[in-house]
N, C-alpha and C positions, 0 to 999 in steps of 0.2 A: 194173638194178640202180640206176637213177630212184626203183623203188617202194621200195627198200630206206632208199636215203637219203631220202628224205619221211617215211616212220613212225622216220627214228630220229637217228642222226647220220652227221656227214660227217670223212670223213679229211682231213687237213689239206691233205695235195694236190691232195683235189678241190677246196676252196672258197679255196685259193689259185689256180688252174688258171681257177674261173670267173672270179676277178676280175679276174685279169690278163687275161684275153681281153675282159673286159666296159668297163674303167675304163682312165684313164688311168695314170701313175706318181702324181701328187698323191693324185687319188683312192684308188687301191690302197693307197697308204699308211695313211691317214683309217680305211677299215676293214678294213685286216690289223687297227691297232690296235685297232679296236671288236672284232672277231672272239676277238682274244686277251685281252680285259679280259673281254667274255664267260664264257670257257672259264676263265679264272681264279677270278672269282666263282662262277661253277656247283662248280669245284674246293672253293673257300671255304666255301661250304658246306654240300659232303659233310663235307668234313673237321669242321667248327662240329658238323654231327649226330650225328656216328659218337661225337662224345666223351663220356665218360660214361657210356655205355650202360652198364650191367653187367646188362639183363635178358638172356633168351633169343630169336633173333631168329624171326622168323613167316618162313613158306619164304617171303614174297613179299620181305620183307629180305634171306634167301639168297639170293636168285636178282639183286636188287638188287647186292647185293656181288657176285655174282660179275661182273656185268656195268660193277663199278667202272671197268674199262679204258676206257670209255665219257664218261667224266669227263673223260678227255683230248682228245675229241673235241666238234663245234661241234654242237651241235643243229640239223637241217634249222631247226625253227620258230624258233630266233635269228637263223638267217641270215637267213630270210626277213624278219624283222622288221627287223633290221640296214640291210640293204637298202634294204627299202620306203621307211624312217624318212629314210633319207639319201638317198633320189630325191626323197621327196619336199621334203626341204629345202633342194634342190638348184632344184628345181622352182619355191620359192618365191623363191630367190633371183633367178634367171633372170626372174621377174614381177615381179618388184618394183618395175622402174622402170614401168612399163605399170601397175601398180596405181595407182602413183602420178599418172599420168596420168588416168586415166578415174575416178579418184576427185575433181580436180580439175575433171570435166567433170560428171559425175554430180551438179547441185546440189542434190539431194532424197536422195542418198546412198540409194537403193532398190538398186542395182545393175542399174538398167535404164537406156537414154536413147533419146531417137528419134532423126529425121532430122539434126536439125539439131546437136544435141550429137556424132552421127557425124560428123560430118563435121567438127565441130570437133575429136574425137578426130584422126580422120585427117592433120588439118592440123598439128596440133598434134606428131604421132611424125614428120613430116617427111619421110617414106620413098617416098612418093608424090601427086606434084602435078598429076598428068594427070585432068583433071574426068571425061572417059570411063572411066578404071580405077577410079575414085573411086564414077561411079554403075552399075559393073557390081558393085563389093562391095557395096554399096546393094542390087541386087536381090537377090543371091546370100541376103543377112543377111536382108533383108524385103521378100522376092516380093511379099506382098502388103498391103504397106506401112498394118503395126499398129503403126508406131512404135513398137514396143518390144524393144528388144532388149539381150538379157542379157549381163552380163562373160562368159561361157563361153561362150555363143555366139561375142564377138567373137574370143576366142583361140582357139575353134576354126577360124573363118574364117581371123585373121591368124596362123597356124600353118602354113596349107593353102596360102595364097594364097601364091604364086611370082613374085617380083621379082627383076629383076639385083643381083647383087651391085655390080655397077659400071658402070655408064653405059654406059666404052668398049668392052665385052663383054656384052653384052644375053646372051648362050646360058649364062653360068654366074649359076646363078640360086640365091637360099636362099628361106626361110618370110620373107614380111614382118616378122611378131614378130622373130625372130630380126636380119634388117636392123636394126631397131630400136633393140633393147637392142646390138646391136653398135656402134651411133652413138652411143647413149649411153655403153659404156664408153671407146671412143674418144675423144670428150671428156672425160670426167674423167678419162682417163688425161695427154691434152693441160694440161689446166689444171693438174694436179700437177706435170707438168713444169715449165709457167712460175711456178711458184710456188717449187716448186725453186730455181728458175735464181735468182726474184726473192731469196729469201733468202742466196743465193751472194752477192749484189754487192755 
């Protein structure tokens, strides 16, 4: 069944079931609309292309006409593209604050930092304060002391290094980068609440 989907189109129930399993309700709604738009655009193009065509059809065109019912389905290539574009945008949104912090520390804007900049980055992220843990991360990312740590290496390291969600329960952990993003989002939400309270007074 998967081979036939990869070569052609997906029934509505198929793409709905996949997206329902993979995404939360908000993301599901966004993707659902994108899929429906893709199907409608394909249908519109098909109707537009078939209007005013009075010449005799080729065999290929006749076969296409017989497969007209596929116009109502989502092409697998469209499904893939929409999913990948969506995930890329979400990943970029997730990394946005880390990118800002990294850029503020990467003084020459070449996407590479040295050890002192690494230490400054970790300090400004305010997720780890233990010097031993910072040294451990430094050893992981730059074991030969090359003094060249790239942005993508840092994202990989901070996405794989687990830290406690809360100091009161060190058993529950999340990736360091996720904790940083959560803290930033939490502080932004708190600022919005304070601003809203001040405007109501």
